[in-house]
C-alpha positions as CSV (number, residue, x, y, z in Angstrom):
1,M,0.0,0.1,0.0
2,L,1.2,3.5,-0.9
3,A,-0.1,6.4,1.3
4,L,0.6,10.1,0.9
5,T,-0.5,13.2,2.4
6,L,-0.1,16.4,0.7
7,W,-0.3,19.7,2.0
8,P,0.8,23.4,1.2
9,N,4.2,24.6,2.5
10,R,4.2,27.1,5.2
11,S,7.6,29.0,5.3
12,L,6.4,31.6,7.9
13,P,5.9,30.3,11.4
14,R,3.6,31.6,13.6
15,R,6.0,33.7,15.6
16,G,7.3,34.9,12.4
17,F,3.5,36.0,11.4
18,A,3.3,38.4,14.6
19,L,6.7,39.7,14.0
20,V,6.1,40.8,10.4
21,V,2.9,42.5,11.1
22,A,4.6,44.4,14.1
23,V,7.4,45.6,12.0
24,V,4.9,46.7,9.1
25,A,2.8,48.6,12.0
26,V,5.8,50.1,13.6
27,G,7.1,51.2,10.2
28,A,4.0,52.9,9.1
29,A,3.7,54.7,12.4
30,L,7.4,55.9,11.9
31,L,6.5,57.1,8.6
32,L,3.9,59.4,10.2
33,V,6.3,60.9,12.7
34,P,7.4,64.0,10.5
35,F,3.6,65.0,9.9
36,L,2.5,64.8,13.4
37,A,2.4,68.4,14.0
38,T,0.4,68.9,10.7
39,P,-2.8,68.5,9.5
40,V,-1.3,66.1,6.9
41,V,-1.3,63.3,9.6
42,W,-5.0,62.9,9.3
43,G,-4.7,62.1,5.6
44,L,-2.1,59.7,6.0
45,L,-3.2,58.1,9.3
46,P,-6.0,55.7,7.6
47,F,-3.3,54.3,5.2
48,A,-1.1,53.8,8.1
49,A,-3.7,51.8,9.9
50,I,-4.8,49.8,6.9
51,A,-1.4,48.6,5.7
52,P,-1.0,46.2,8.8
53,L,-4.3,45.4,8.9
54,A,-4.5,44.2,5.5
55,L,-1.3,42.4,5.7
56,W,-2.7,40.6,9.1
57,A,-5.8,39.6,7.0
58,A,-3.9,38.2,4.1
59,L,-1.7,36.2,6.3
60,R,-4.7,34.9,8.4
61,R,-6.0,33.8,5.1
62,S,-3.0,32.2,4.0
63,Y,-2.7,30.2,7.3
64,A,-6.5,29.2,6.8
65,D,-5.9,27.8,3.3
66,G,-3.0,25.9,4.6
67,R,-5.1,23.5,6.6
68,L,-5.7,22.0,3.0
69,R,-4.9,18.4,2.8
70,E,-4.8,15.9,0.1
71,E,-4.6,12.1,1.0
72,L,-3.8,9.6,-1.7
73,R,-3.9,5.7,-1.0
74,L,-3.0,3.0,-3.3
75,W,-3.9,-0.5,-2.7
76,P,-3.7,-3.3,-5.4
77,D,-7.2,-2.9,-6.2
78,L,-8.1,0.6,-5.3
79,I,-6.9,4.1,-5.6
80,T,-8.4,7.0,-3.4
81,V,-7.7,10.4,-3.1
82,E,-9.6,12.4,-0.3
83,R,-9.0,16.3,-0.3
84,R,-10.1,18.3,2.8
85,E,-10.5,22.0,1.9
86,A,-9.8,24.7,4.2
87,D,-13.4,25.3,5.2
88,G,-13.8,21.6,6.2
89,A,-15.4,20.4,2.9
90,V,-14.3,16.9,1.9
91,R,-14.2,15.8,-1.6
92,R,-13.5,12.2,-2.6
93,W,-12.4,10.3,-5.6
94,H,-11.8,6.6,-6.2
95,A,-11.0,4.2,-9.1
96,D,-9.6,0.8,-10.0
97,P,-5.6,1.5,-10.2
98,H,-5.1,-0.7,-13.3
99,W,-7.3,1.8,-15.3
100,V,-5.8,5.2,-13.8
101,R,-3.9,7.4,-16.1
102,V,-1.6,9.9,-14.4
103,R,-0.6,12.8,-16.6
104,L,1.8,15.7,-16.1
105,L,0.9,18.6,-18.7
106,D,3.0,21.4,-19.7
107,E,1.4,22.7,-22.7
108,D,-2.2,24.1,-22.7
109,A,-2.4,23.6,-18.9
110,P,-3.5,26.3,-16.2
111,V,-0.3,25.9,-14.4
112,E,3.4,24.5,-15.3
113,K,3.6,20.9,-14.6
114,Y,-0.2,20.6,-14.2
115,L,-0.8,16.9,-12.5
116,T,-3.9,14.9,-13.0
117,L,-5.4,11.3,-12.2
118,E,-7.9,10.1,-14.6
119,G,-10.3,7.1,-14.0
120,N,-13.7,6.0,-13.0
121,G,-15.0,8.6,-15.6
122,R,-13.3,11.6,-13.8
123,E,-10.1,13.5,-14.0
124,I,-9.0,15.4,-11.0
125,E,-6.3,17.7,-10.3
126,L,-3.4,16.7,-7.8
127,G,-1.3,18.7,-5.6
128,A,-2.2,22.1,-7.2
129,F,-0.5,24.0,-4.3
130,L,2.8,22.0,-4.7
131,S,5.8,23.7,-6.6
132,P,6.4,22.6,-10.2
133,P,9.3,20.2,-9.3
134,E,7.4,18.6,-6.4
135,R,4.6,17.8,-8.8
136,E,6.9,16.4,-11.1
137,A,8.5,14.1,-8.4
138,L,5.0,13.3,-7.4
139,Y,4.3,12.1,-11.0
140,R,7.3,10.0,-11.2
141,D,6.6,8.3,-7.9
142,L,2.7,7.5,-8.9
143,R,3.9,6.4,-12.2
144,A,6.4,3.7,-10.6
145,A,3.8,2.8,-7.8
146,L,1.0,2.0,-10.5
147,G,3.4,0.4,-13.0
148,R,4.5,-2.0,-10.0
149,L,0.8,-3.1,-10.0
150,Q,0.6,-4.1,-13.6
151,P,1.0,-7.7,-14.2
152,A,4.5,-8.7,-15.9
153,G,4.2,-9.4,-19.4
């Protein structure tokens, strides 16, 4: 049996998250210092407040999206993919591995090294959040694993 769990990379740890937002907030506040005694500060203040808040919201969204998981299981008679979305929704796909096609597309594809599994009347994208080299390595591993299931002859 082959069991893989795929998830998006998170290069910024939680502590780094707080540090980045704090640095941006301090930087925005420092930019206001020369204008403190002038009416210009009231025009700049909303932008200085919005910048760190927008960054905080974007990073929170990125962390929420990081909860996404794809679990691939391969047995001699069944292949399954279970995708758990960041919002908790679960999508499932299964097929007979002897009839599954693994495809890695470069031309006319939405992204570089677009990886799909086709079988049981459906085609699904796999590892959309992975980098192109990671998708290529996954493609090679899946082809090898599926190839081992084929009868010799």
